[in-house]
C-alpha positions as CSV (number, residue, x, y, z in Angstrom):
1,M,75.4,-114.6,-117.4
2,K,75.5,-114.1,-121.0
3,Y,72.8,-111.2,-122.0
4,V,72.6,-110.2,-118.6
5,N,76.1,-109.2,-117.0
6,E,77.4,-107.2,-119.8
7,Y,74.2,-105.2,-119.9
8,R,74.7,-104.1,-116.2
9,D,78.1,-103.1,-116.8
10,P,78.8,-99.8,-114.9
11,E,81.7,-98.8,-117.3
12,L,79.4,-99.1,-120.4
13,A,76.5,-97.5,-118.4
14,K,79.0,-94.3,-117.5
15,K,80.2,-94.1,-121.6
16,L,76.4,-94.0,-122.4
17,L,75.4,-91.3,-119.4
18,E,78.5,-89.4,-120.5
19,R,76.9,-89.5,-124.3
20,I,73.5,-88.5,-123.0
21,H,74.6,-85.6,-120.9
22,Q,77.0,-84.0,-123.4
23,R,73.9,-84.4,-126.4
24,S,71.0,-83.3,-124.5
25,R,70.3,-80.1,-124.1
26,K,66.3,-79.8,-124.8
27,H,64.0,-80.3,-122.1
28,V,62.3,-83.7,-123.1
29,R,59.6,-85.7,-121.8
30,L,60.0,-89.6,-122.4
31,M,57.6,-92.2,-121.7
32,E,58.3,-95.6,-120.8
33,F,55.4,-97.5,-122.0
34,C,56.3,-100.7,-120.3
35,G,55.6,-101.4,-116.9
36,G,58.5,-103.7,-116.9
37,H,60.7,-100.7,-118.1
38,T,59.5,-98.7,-115.3
39,V,60.4,-101.1,-112.6
40,A,64.1,-101.0,-114.2
41,V,64.3,-97.5,-114.2
42,F,63.4,-97.3,-110.4
43,K,65.4,-100.6,-109.5
44,H,68.5,-99.3,-110.8
45,G,67.9,-95.4,-110.3
46,L,68.3,-94.2,-113.8
47,R,66.3,-91.3,-113.1
48,Q,68.8,-89.9,-110.9
49,L,71.2,-90.6,-113.1
50,L,70.0,-88.8,-116.3
51,P,70.0,-85.2,-116.8
52,P,67.6,-83.1,-115.2
53,N,66.4,-82.0,-118.3
54,I,64.9,-85.2,-119.3
55,E,61.7,-86.2,-117.6
56,M,60.4,-89.9,-117.5
57,L,56.8,-90.8,-117.3
58,S,55.3,-94.1,-117.1
59,G,52.8,-95.6,-119.5
60,P,49.9,-98.1,-119.6
61,G,52.1,-101.0,-120.3
62,C,50.7,-103.0,-117.4
63,P,48.5,-105.8,-118.5
64,V,46.9,-106.4,-115.1
65,C,46.7,-102.5,-114.0
66,V,44.9,-101.9,-117.7
67,T,42.3,-104.5,-117.3
68,A,38.9,-103.0,-117.0
69,S,36.7,-103.1,-113.8
70,A,33.9,-104.6,-116.0
71,D,35.7,-106.9,-117.4
72,L,37.2,-108.3,-114.0
73,D,33.6,-108.3,-112.6
74,K,33.1,-110.8,-115.6
75,A,35.9,-113.2,-114.7
76,I,34.5,-113.4,-111.0
77,A,30.9,-113.5,-111.9
78,L,31.9,-116.4,-113.9
79,G,33.6,-118.0,-110.9
80,K,30.5,-117.5,-109.0
81,L,28.7,-120.0,-111.4
82,P,28.3,-123.8,-110.7
83,G,30.8,-126.3,-112.0
84,I,33.2,-124.1,-113.2
85,I,36.5,-123.4,-112.6
86,V,38.6,-120.2,-113.0
87,S,42.1,-120.1,-113.9
88,S,44.2,-117.2,-114.0
89,F,47.8,-115.5,-113.2
90,G,48.2,-114.6,-109.8
91,D,48.3,-110.9,-109.9
92,M,44.7,-111.1,-111.3
93,V,43.8,-112.6,-108.4
94,R,44.5,-110.0,-105.8
95,V,42.8,-107.0,-108.1
96,P,39.9,-105.7,-106.3
97,G,37.1,-105.7,-109.0
98,S,33.7,-103.5,-108.2
99,Q,32.5,-105.7,-105.4
100,A,35.3,-108.1,-104.6
101,S,38.4,-109.9,-106.3
102,L,38.9,-113.5,-107.4
103,Q,40.6,-113.8,-104.2
104,Q,37.4,-112.9,-102.2
105,A,35.0,-115.4,-104.5
106,R,37.7,-118.2,-103.6
107,A,37.3,-117.3,-100.2
108,E,33.5,-117.8,-100.5
109,G,33.6,-121.0,-102.3
110,A,34.6,-120.4,-106.0
111,D,36.8,-122.6,-107.5
112,V,39.6,-120.2,-108.8
113,R,43.3,-121.6,-109.2
114,I,46.1,-119.5,-110.1
115,V,48.2,-120.8,-113.0
116,Y,51.2,-120.0,-114.5
117,S,50.4,-120.6,-118.1
118,A,47.5,-121.3,-120.3
119,Q,48.8,-124.9,-120.8
120,D,48.3,-125.5,-117.2
121,A,45.2,-124.7,-117.5
122,L,44.4,-126.7,-120.2
123,E,45.6,-129.7,-117.8
124,I,43.4,-128.6,-115.3
125,A,40.5,-129.3,-118.0
126,Q,41.9,-132.8,-118.7
127,E,41.9,-133.4,-115.1
128,N,38.5,-132.2,-114.3
129,P,36.2,-133.3,-117.5
130,D,33.0,-133.0,-115.3
131,K,34.1,-129.1,-115.0
132,S,34.5,-126.1,-117.1
133,V,37.7,-124.7,-116.8
134,V,37.8,-121.1,-117.8
135,F,41.1,-119.1,-118.2
136,I,41.2,-115.9,-117.8
137,G,43.2,-114.4,-120.9
138,I,45.0,-111.4,-120.1
139,G,48.3,-110.0,-121.6
140,F,49.4,-108.0,-124.6
141,E,51.0,-109.6,-127.4
142,T,53.6,-111.1,-125.7
143,T,51.7,-113.5,-123.9
144,A,48.5,-114.1,-126.6
145,P,50.3,-116.5,-128.7
146,T,50.8,-119.0,-126.0
147,I,47.3,-118.6,-125.6
148,A,46.2,-119.0,-128.9
149,A,48.5,-122.4,-129.1
150,S,46.2,-123.7,-126.0
151,I,43.2,-123.3,-127.9
152,L,44.9,-125.2,-131.1
153,R,46.0,-127.6,-128.8
154,A,42.5,-128.0,-127.3
155,E,41.3,-128.6,-130.6
156,Q,43.3,-131.1,-131.7
157,E,43.2,-133.2,-128.6
158,K,39.3,-132.6,-128.7
159,I,39.2,-130.8,-124.7
160,T,35.9,-130.0,-124.9
161,N,35.6,-128.4,-121.5
162,Y,38.3,-125.6,-122.0
163,Y,37.4,-121.8,-122.3
164,V,39.3,-118.7,-122.5
165,L,37.8,-115.2,-121.3
166,S,40.0,-113.3,-124.0
167,L,40.9,-109.7,-122.3
168,H,43.8,-109.4,-124.4
169,K,44.9,-106.1,-125.6
170,V,47.4,-104.7,-128.4
171,C,49.9,-102.2,-127.7
172,P,49.8,-99.8,-131.1
173,P,46.6,-98.8,-130.9
174,I,46.7,-97.7,-127.1
175,M,49.7,-95.5,-127.9
176,K,47.6,-93.9,-130.9
177,A,44.7,-93.3,-128.2
178,I,47.1,-91.7,-125.8
179,L,49.0,-89.3,-128.3
180,D,45.4,-88.7,-129.5
181,L,44.0,-87.3,-126.1
182,G,46.9,-84.6,-126.0
183,E,46.8,-84.9,-122.1
184,V,50.9,-84.9,-121.9
185,R,53.4,-83.8,-124.4
186,L,55.5,-86.6,-125.2
187,D,58.7,-86.3,-127.2
188,G,60.1,-89.8,-126.9
189,I,58.8,-93.3,-126.2
190,I,60.5,-96.4,-124.9
191,C,58.5,-98.9,-127.0
192,P,58.2,-102.5,-124.9
193,G,60.7,-105.1,-125.4
194,H,58.8,-108.1,-125.1
195,V,55.8,-107.0,-127.1
196,S,58.0,-105.7,-129.9
197,A,59.7,-109.5,-129.9
198,I,56.6,-110.8,-131.2
199,I,55.2,-107.5,-133.3
200,G,58.5,-106.3,-134.4
201,S,59.3,-102.5,-134.9
202,L,57.2,-101.8,-138.2
203,P,53.8,-101.5,-136.2
204,Y,55.5,-98.1,-134.2
205,R,56.3,-95.9,-137.7
206,F,53.2,-94.2,-137.2
207,I,54.5,-92.4,-134.0
208,A,57.4,-91.4,-136.1
209,D,55.8,-90.2,-139.3
210,D,52.3,-89.2,-138.0
211,Y,53.3,-87.6,-134.8
212,G,56.9,-86.5,-135.0
213,I,57.8,-88.6,-131.9
214,A,60.7,-90.3,-131.5
215,C,61.0,-94.2,-130.7
216,A,63.3,-96.7,-129.4
217,I,62.5,-100.2,-128.4
218,S,64.2,-101.1,-125.2
219,G,65.4,-104.6,-122.8
220,F,65.1,-104.6,-119.7
221,E,68.8,-104.2,-118.0
222,P,70.3,-100.6,-117.4
223,V,72.5,-100.7,-120.6
224,D,69.5,-101.5,-122.6
225,I,67.5,-98.8,-121.1
226,L,70.3,-96.1,-121.3
227,L,71.3,-97.0,-124.8
228,A,67.3,-96.4,-125.9
229,V,67.6,-93.0,-124.0
230,E,70.6,-92.1,-126.2
231,M,69.0,-93.1,-129.4
232,L,65.9,-90.9,-128.3
233,V,68.0,-87.9,-127.6
234,E,69.9,-88.1,-130.7
235,Q,66.6,-88.3,-132.6
236,I,65.5,-85.1,-130.8
237,E,68.1,-83.5,-130.8
238,S,68.4,-83.7,-134.6
239,G,64.8,-83.3,-135.3
240,Q,64.9,-86.7,-136.8
241,P,62.1,-88.6,-135.4
242,K,62.3,-92.3,-136.2
243,V,62.1,-96.1,-134.8
244,E,65.1,-97.6,-133.3
245,I,65.7,-100.9,-131.9
246,A,67.8,-101.0,-128.6
247,Y,67.2,-104.3,-128.1
248,R,68.7,-106.5,-131.1
249,R,69.1,-109.6,-129.4
250,G,65.5,-109.9,-129.0
251,V,63.7,-107.5,-131.7
252,K,63.6,-108.1,-135.5
253,P,62.2,-105.2,-137.2
254,E,59.4,-108.2,-138.8
255,G,58.6,-109.7,-135.5
256,N,58.3,-113.4,-134.9
257,P,56.3,-114.9,-137.8
258,A,55.5,-117.9,-136.2
259,A,54.0,-116.1,-133.0
260,L,52.3,-113.9,-135.4
261,K,50.5,-116.6,-137.2
262,L,49.3,-118.2,-134.1
263,L,47.8,-114.8,-133.1
264,D,46.1,-114.3,-136.9
265,T,44.5,-118.0,-136.7
266,V,42.8,-117.9,-133.5
267,F,42.2,-114.5,-132.7
268,E,41.2,-111.2,-134.4
269,I,41.1,-107.6,-133.7
270,G,38.4,-106.4,-131.6
271,D,37.8,-103.4,-129.4
272,A,39.2,-103.4,-126.0
273,D,38.0,-101.8,-122.5
274,W,40.9,-100.2,-120.9
275,R,40.9,-98.9,-117.1
276,G,41.1,-95.1,-117.0
277,I,40.8,-94.7,-121.0
278,G,37.8,-96.6,-121.9
279,V,37.0,-98.4,-125.1
280,V,39.4,-97.9,-127.8
281,P,38.7,-99.5,-131.0
282,A,40.8,-102.0,-132.4
283,S,42.8,-102.6,-129.4
284,G,42.0,-105.8,-128.4
285,L,42.1,-109.6,-129.5
286,S,38.9,-111.6,-130.2
287,I,38.6,-115.1,-130.5
288,R,37.6,-116.2,-134.3
289,K,34.2,-117.8,-135.1
290,N,35.6,-120.6,-135.9
291,F,36.9,-121.3,-132.4
292,E,34.1,-119.4,-130.5
293,K,33.2,-123.0,-128.9
294,Y,36.1,-121.9,-126.4
295,D,35.1,-118.3,-125.9
296,A,33.9,-118.4,-122.6
297,A,32.3,-114.8,-123.2
298,K,30.1,-116.7,-125.8
299,S,29.4,-119.8,-124.2
300,F,28.0,-118.9,-120.5
301,E,25.7,-116.4,-119.3
302,I,27.4,-113.6,-117.5
303,D,25.9,-111.3,-115.3
304,A,28.4,-108.9,-113.6
305,G,25.9,-106.6,-112.2
306,P,27.2,-102.6,-111.8
307,T,30.3,-101.6,-112.4
308,R,32.4,-99.1,-110.2
309,E,36.0,-98.0,-109.7
310,P,37.4,-98.1,-106.3
311,K,36.6,-94.7,-104.6
312,G,39.5,-92.2,-104.3
313,C,41.8,-94.6,-106.6
314,I,43.4,-92.7,-109.5
315,C,45.0,-95.6,-111.1
316,G,43.3,-94.5,-114.5
317,G,45.4,-91.1,-114.6
318,I,48.5,-92.9,-113.6
319,L,48.2,-95.3,-116.6
320,R,47.7,-92.3,-118.8
321,G,51.0,-90.7,-117.5
322,V,49.0,-87.7,-116.3
323,S,49.3,-88.7,-112.3
324,T,51.6,-90.1,-110.7
325,P,51.4,-92.4,-107.4
326,L,52.3,-89.5,-105.0
327,E,49.3,-88.0,-106.2
328,C,47.2,-90.3,-104.8
329,K,45.6,-89.8,-101.3
330,L,45.5,-93.4,-100.7
331,F,49.2,-94.3,-101.6
332,R,51.0,-95.6,-98.7
333,E,47.9,-94.7,-96.5
334,T,45.3,-97.2,-97.0
335,C,46.5,-98.5,-100.3
336,T,49.7,-100.7,-99.8
337,P,50.6,-104.3,-101.5
338,E,49.3,-105.7,-98.5
339,H,45.8,-104.3,-98.9
340,P,45.6,-103.0,-102.7
341,V,42.8,-100.6,-103.6
342,G,43.6,-100.3,-107.4
343,P,45.7,-102.9,-109.7
344,C,48.5,-100.5,-110.0
345,M,49.4,-101.8,-106.5
346,V,48.7,-105.1,-107.1
347,S,51.0,-106.1,-110.1
348,S,54.4,-106.3,-109.7
349,E,54.9,-103.8,-112.8
350,G,52.3,-101.4,-111.5
351,S,53.6,-98.0,-111.3
352,C,52.2,-97.6,-107.4
353,A,53.8,-101.0,-106.7
354,T,57.2,-99.7,-108.0
355,Y,57.0,-96.2,-106.0
356,Y,56.4,-98.3,-102.6
357,E,58.9,-101.0,-103.2
358,Y,61.8,-98.5,-104.6
359,G,61.1,-95.0,-103.6
360,T,60.0,-91.9,-105.7
361,G,62.9,-91.8,-108.0
362,V,64.7,-89.1,-106.6
363,E,66.8,-90.9,-104.0
364,K,70.1,-92.1,-104.2
365,P,70.5,-94.5,-107.1
366,A,70.5,-98.3,-106.3
367,W,72.7,-98.9,-108.8
368,T,75.6,-97.1,-110.1
């Protein structure tokens, strides 16, 4: 299969690993920002194959995981209002809020439906003209253009019972926030491939220019990630941090102009609440005033009540890279994929779910 099989080629991987082992001398700490990268690193046993002086940390690049409890509580409160159908991606339905989850709300009578896209939610609105259909908009720059397109379609087709609760977040500001917190020392960042397919590589330049940290944008196959690590090692060893693209089949420096235009048409930059981090200025996407009739936050009175975090859950620290799932007393005990306490165990891209599925990253490699 083109663009998959060749990026799983063991011989190519071995050559990259040889170059990494030969070149890497310093003890370095790299963060894979994206949850998809974390899954790939564990699934293919890359931690075990890299030199012991290269430490890999997982970052906050899981949209479900970083959705704040307060925002999730708003979604659940919406589902309890009469005449409302809440539509959401599957993972979000199972994430525990302060008192319950959307799944529990559905069991108690709320009309909560799992969809695969915002267009599906729009069709539910068309099929139920007597109901208000709210789509829970989560995700980074990758998914936001499709949700922007759904609002434009609703405008064009005069669908008046469709709303979006925009909980979207953008990546570069949270990267800056983590670096400014200074809780973990980073030498390099593996930047998210899918996000970068939309925004390009240019928005990451501040990481190298202002913080002196190496950057490489990676795809999601083992050869992709090893190529990104090789680029990072070379930048670090040579003392020349920059932003490189190890995923050229998917990412251009300028990004995707059509998708960026969609984003700019419907959304504007606003503040966003990140689980474990708090409100980060200019890190979210708010619906513009001329489309506010589709904004669920402005169209409904939402009483979410007091917010609380799950007792004993350390998802916040895991998302900031200062903790690992193994440090959580709930991990594998009371918190499992069947009975998740925190979002990092719910999402397939969450660190806790990844550790649970593939191990700690120090066992025998699953792929060679």
